[in-house]
C-alpha positions in Angstrom: 224.9 382.2 256.5 224.7 385.8 255.2 222.3 386.5 252.4 223.3 388.3 249.3 222.8 392.0 249.0 219.4 392.9 247.5 220.9 394.2 244.2 222.7 390.9 243.7 219.5 389.0 244.5 217.6 391.0 242.0 220.3 390.4 239.4 220.3 386.7 240.1 216.5 386.5 239.9 216.6 388.4 236.6 219.1 385.9 235.2 217.1 382.9 236.3 213.9 384.2 234.9 215.5 385.2 231.7 217.0 381.7 231.4 213.6 380.1 232.0 212.1 382.4 229.4 214.8 381.3 226.9 214.4 377.6 227.3 212.9 377.1 223.8 215.2 379.6 222.1 218.4 378.2 223.6 217.4 374.6 223.1 216.5 375.3 219.5 219.8 377.1 218.6 221.9 374.5 220.5 220.2 371.8 218.5 220.9 373.6 215.3 224.6 373.9 216.2 225.1 370.4 217.5 223.2 368.7 214.8 226.1 369.2 212.5 228.2 366.8 214.6 225.6 364.3 215.8 225.4 360.8 214.2 221.9 361.0 212.7 222.1 357.9 210.6 219.9 358.4 207.5 217.8 361.2 209.1 218.4 364.5 207.4 219.7 367.2 209.7 217.0 369.7 209.1 214.3 367.0 209.8 216.1 366.2 213.1 216.0 369.9 214.1 212.3 370.0 213.4 211.6 366.9 215.5 213.5 368.2 218.4 211.8 371.6 218.2 208.4 369.9 218.2 209.3 367.7 221.2 210.6 370.7 223.2 207.4 372.6 222.3 205.2 369.8 223.4 207.2 369.4 226.7 206.9 373.0 227.5 203.1 372.9 227.1 202.8 369.5 228.9 204.9 370.7 231.9 202.9 373.9 232.2 205.8 376.2 231.4 203.9 377.4 228.4 200.1 377.8 228.1 197.9 376.6 225.3 197.1 380.3 224.5 200.8 381.0 224.2 201.2 378.1 221.9 198.6 379.5 219.6 200.5 382.8 219.5 203.8 381.1 218.9 202.2 379.2 216.0 201.3 382.6 214.5 204.9 383.7 214.8 206.0 380.4 213.1 203.6 381.0 210.2 204.7 384.6 209.7 208.3 383.6 209.8 207.8 380.7 207.4 206.1 382.9 204.8 209.1 385.3 205.0 211.6 382.5 204.7 209.9 381.1 201.6 209.9 384.5 200.0 213.5 385.3 200.9 214.9 382.0 199.7 213.0 382.1 196.4 215.2 381.8 193.2 214.6 385.4 192.2 215.4 386.8 195.6 218.1 384.5 197.1 218.7 386.5 200.3 219.9 383.2 202.0 219.6 379.5 201.4 219.2 376.1 203.0 221.5 373.9 200.9 221.0 370.5 202.7 218.4 367.9 201.8 215.3 367.4 204.0 212.0 365.7 203.7 210.3 368.5 205.6 211.1 371.2 203.1 208.4 373.4 201.6 209.3 375.4 198.6 213.0 374.8 199.4 212.6 376.0 203.1 212.8 373.5 206.0 209.8 373.7 208.3 212.1 374.2 211.3 213.0 377.7 210.0 209.7 379.1 211.2 210.7 378.1 214.8 213.5 380.7 214.7 210.8 383.4 214.7 208.6 381.4 217.1 211.6 381.2 219.5 211.6 385.0 219.7 207.9 385.0 220.3 208.2 382.2 223.0 210.9 384.3 224.8 208.7 387.4 224.8 205.6 385.6 226.1 207.6 383.8 228.8 209.5 386.9 229.9 206.3 389.0 230.0 204.8 386.5 232.5 207.9 385.7 234.6 209.1 389.3 234.9 205.6 390.8 235.4 206.2 393.1 232.4 204.0 396.2 232.1 204.2 399.2 229.7 203.7 402.9 230.3 203.4 405.5 227.7 202.2 403.0 225.1 201.0 404.8 221.9 197.8 404.3 220.0 197.0 400.7 219.3 196.1 401.5 215.7 199.4 403.3 215.2 201.5 400.4 216.4 199.6 397.9 214.4 200.0 399.9 211.2 203.7 400.4 212.0 204.3 396.7 212.6 202.4 395.8 209.3 204.6 398.3 207.4 207.8 396.9 208.8 206.7 393.3 207.9 205.8 394.4 204.4 209.1 396.2 203.9 210.9 392.9 204.2 209.1 391.9 201.0 208.7 395.1 199.1 212.3 396.4 199.5 213.3 394.0 196.7 211.1 396.0 194.3 210.5 399.5 195.5 213.5 400.2 197.8 214.4 399.6 201.4 212.6 401.9 203.9 214.0 400.4 207.1 215.7 403.6 208.3 212.7 405.8 207.8 210.6 403.1 209.5 213.2 403.0 212.3 212.9 406.8 212.8 209.1 406.5 212.9 209.5 403.6 215.3 211.6 405.7 217.7 209.2 408.6 217.4 206.1 406.4 218.1 207.6 404.6 221.1 209.7 407.6 222.4 207.7 407.8 225.7 207.2 404.0 226.0 208.9 402.3 228.9 209.1 398.6 229.6 208.8 397.9 233.4 209.9 394.5 234.7 210.2 393.1 238.2 212.9 390.4 238.8 212.0 390.0 242.5 210.9 392.9 244.7 212.0 396.0 242.9 210.7 397.2 239.6 213.1 398.4 236.9 212.5 399.9 233.4 214.2 400.6 230.1 213.1 402.6 227.1 211.2 400.3 224.6 213.4 401.2 221.6 216.5 400.2 223.5 214.9 396.9 224.4 214.3 396.3 220.6 217.9 397.0 219.9 219.3 394.8 222.7 217.1 391.8 221.7 218.1 392.3 218.0 221.8 392.4 219.0 221.6 389.1 220.9 219.7 387.4 218.1 222.5 388.6 215.7 225.1 386.9 218.0 223.0 383.7 217.9 222.7 384.0 214.1 226.5 384.2 213.7 226.9 381.0 215.8 224.2 379.1 213.8 225.5 380.1 210.4 229.0 379.1 211.6 227.6 375.6 212.1 225.7 375.6 208.8 222.1 376.2 210.1 221.7 378.3 206.9 223.9 380.3 204.6 224.1 383.8 203.3 225.5 384.3 199.8 228.8 385.5 201.1 229.2 382.4 203.3 228.9 379.7 200.6 232.7 379.2 200.1 233.8 380.1 203.7 232.1 381.4 206.8 232.1 385.1 207.4 230.6 387.2 210.2 227.0 388.2 209.5 226.8 391.8 208.4 226.1 394.3 211.2 223.1 395.6 209.2 221.3 392.4 210.2 221.0 393.8 213.7 218.6 396.4 212.4 216.7 393.7 210.5 216.3 391.5 213.6 215.5 394.6 215.7 212.6 395.4 213.3 211.4 391.8 213.4 211.4 392.0 217.2 209.1 395.0 216.9 206.6 392.9 214.9 206.7 390.1 217.5 206.5 392.6 220.4 203.4 394.4 219.0 201.6 391.0 218.5 202.4 390.0 222.1 201.4 393.4 223.5 198.1 393.5 221.6 197.2 390.0 222.6 197.9 390.9 226.2 195.8 394.0 225.8 192.9 392.0 224.4 193.2 389.4 227.2 193.1 392.2 229.7 189.9 393.6 228.1 188.2 390.2 228.2 189.1 389.8 231.8 187.6 393.2 232.6 184.5 392.3 230.7 184.1 389.0 232.6 184.5 390.7 236.0 181.8 393.2 235.0 179.4 390.5 233.8 180.0 388.3 236.9 
């Protein structure tokens, strides 16, 4: 039996490792979509999605596919996302809404909503490990932390002092202009510019968002009477949220590397 050419093996390995990295994200969005049609009895749909998300999260940690340290980081993403959701759905803001009843709602937001952001974080943590990700040309740690904080704040402040996403995007491109993401599916190492990686992940999340809103996972104001495609501008929003997640993951990896170096020196 002839083996596949190396480029095809690399592509196959990349696909498999990407699929493993997406287990939580894919299972979460599939649950959101299918929950509209499943017979749940008296259990509210949003509560069902939350239960499934918690079960999958527990299963990943229990099976060893996800570490306890990664779980702590994912919980941080969940918290940051939940705070943003509560603000965005507030009566005075109304960027989107969760119209269905649920016992697990906090300030009108179902607790499962934070898992949408945690799903992105889970993917990054898993892909970083499975694909042996490393960075070159990474800028000042202080600069990227300040940039990520400014991007996160802009999601709140643009309702009051104007939207600065495009200036922030230009700053983002300038800051990460020389940064490359290196990944190794199997034997050969590949790389792409980091800003392009942000855009690609944001695009795929936008596709998932269209599918989920089609099945009523949440609604934008223009989708209340009938479903419409999510505005293309949301790709930039998701791309910027990916930046925040990436910076947190990268900085945590950097801190862990520093601790490992210190332990080797002391031992």
